[in-house]
C-alpha positions in Angstrom: 3.5 16.9 73.6 5.8 20.0 74.1 8.6 20.6 76.7 7.8 24.1 77.9 10.2 26.1 80.0 7.5 28.1 81.9 8.6 31.4 83.5 5.9 32.6 86.0 5.6 33.9 89.6 3.4 31.0 90.4 6.3 28.7 91.5 4.0 26.1 93.2 2.7 25.4 89.7 -1.1 25.8 90.8 -2.2 28.3 88.1 -5.1 27.2 86.0 -3.0 27.4 82.9 -0.2 25.1 84.3 -2.8 22.6 85.3 -4.5 22.8 81.8 -1.1 22.3 80.2 0.0 19.5 82.5 -3.5 17.8 82.0 -2.8 18.0 78.1 0.4 16.1 78.6 3.0 18.8 78.3 6.2 18.6 80.2 6.6 21.9 82.3 9.8 23.2 83.9 8.6 26.1 86.1 10.7 29.0 87.5 10.2 32.6 88.2 11.7 35.0 85.6 14.6 36.0 88.1 18.1 35.7 87.7 19.7 33.2 88.5 16.8 30.9 89.3 15.7 30.6 85.5 18.8 29.9 84.3 19.9 27.3 86.9 16.9 25.3 85.9 17.3 25.9 82.3 20.9 24.4 82.4 19.1 21.1 83.7 17.0 20.8 80.8 17.9 18.2 78.2 16.9 18.3 75.4 16.4 22.2 75.1 12.7 23.1 75.6 10.5 23.3 72.6 9.1 26.6 73.8 9.4 29.3 76.2 6.3 30.4 77.9 6.6 33.5 79.9 3.9 35.2 82.3 4.1 38.9 82.1 1.3 39.9 84.4 3.7 40.7 87.1 7.1 42.6 86.8 7.0 42.5 83.0 10.4 44.1 83.2 11.7 40.8 84.6 10.1 38.8 81.9 11.5 40.8 79.3 15.1 40.9 80.6 15.1 37.1 81.1 13.9 36.6 77.4 16.3 39.1 76.1 19.1 37.4 77.8 18.1 33.8 76.5 17.6 35.1 73.0 21.2 36.2 73.1 22.5 32.7 73.7 23.1 30.3 70.8 21.3 27.4 72.1 17.9 29.3 72.5 17.9 32.1 69.8 15.9 30.0 67.6 13.3 28.8 70.0 9.9 30.5 70.1 9.0 32.7 73.1 5.2 33.0 74.0 4.7 35.8 76.4 1.2 36.0 77.9 -0.9 38.7 79.7 1.4 41.5 78.5 -0.5 44.6 79.7 -1.4 47.0 76.8 0.8 49.7 78.0 3.7 47.1 78.1 3.3 45.8 74.7 5.4 48.1 72.6 8.4 47.8 75.1 8.2 44.1 75.2 8.4 43.9 71.4 11.3 46.2 71.3 13.2 44.1 73.9 12.1 40.6 72.3 11.2 41.5 68.7 10.0 37.9 67.6 7.8 37.3 70.8 4.5 36.1 70.3 2.0 38.0 72.6 -1.1 36.1 73.7 -3.4 36.1 76.8 -3.6 33.3 78.9 -6.9 31.9 77.5 -5.3 31.7 74.0 -2.0 29.9 75.1 -3.3 26.4 74.1 -4.5 27.6 70.7 -1.1 29.3 70.1 0.7 26.1 70.8 -1.4 24.2 68.5 -0.9 26.9 65.9 2.7 26.4 66.3 2.5 22.4 65.9 3.2 21.8 69.6 -0.1 20.7 70.8 -3.5 19.4 69.4 -6.2 22.1 69.1 -7.7 22.8 72.5 -11.4 21.3 72.7 -14.1 23.6 71.5 -16.0 25.3 74.5 
């Protein structure tokens, strides 16, 4: 399963999405998308995460800035960034700041990870 660097404001790790990902066997490192918290946790990750999963439902500007910063670093520039729950009015600005970001809603995260070869497909409802 994937090593996911999960940037969200649900630091306690109690969101439904986080529970589903853990139950599927993914290894999560959870931090808010705030400097320096995310970078301090990221420096402890060995090996480098397979994917960055970023909650944009609150303070999308913080999430964009964190992603933009990380994409500028050599170690992470080629890693995929999946940003979820980006509000419609924030999508253009988000793609401007993080051009190769993959935008999905939280109910499609597992399907996106499977499409990227990082997880088996989620069970059919």
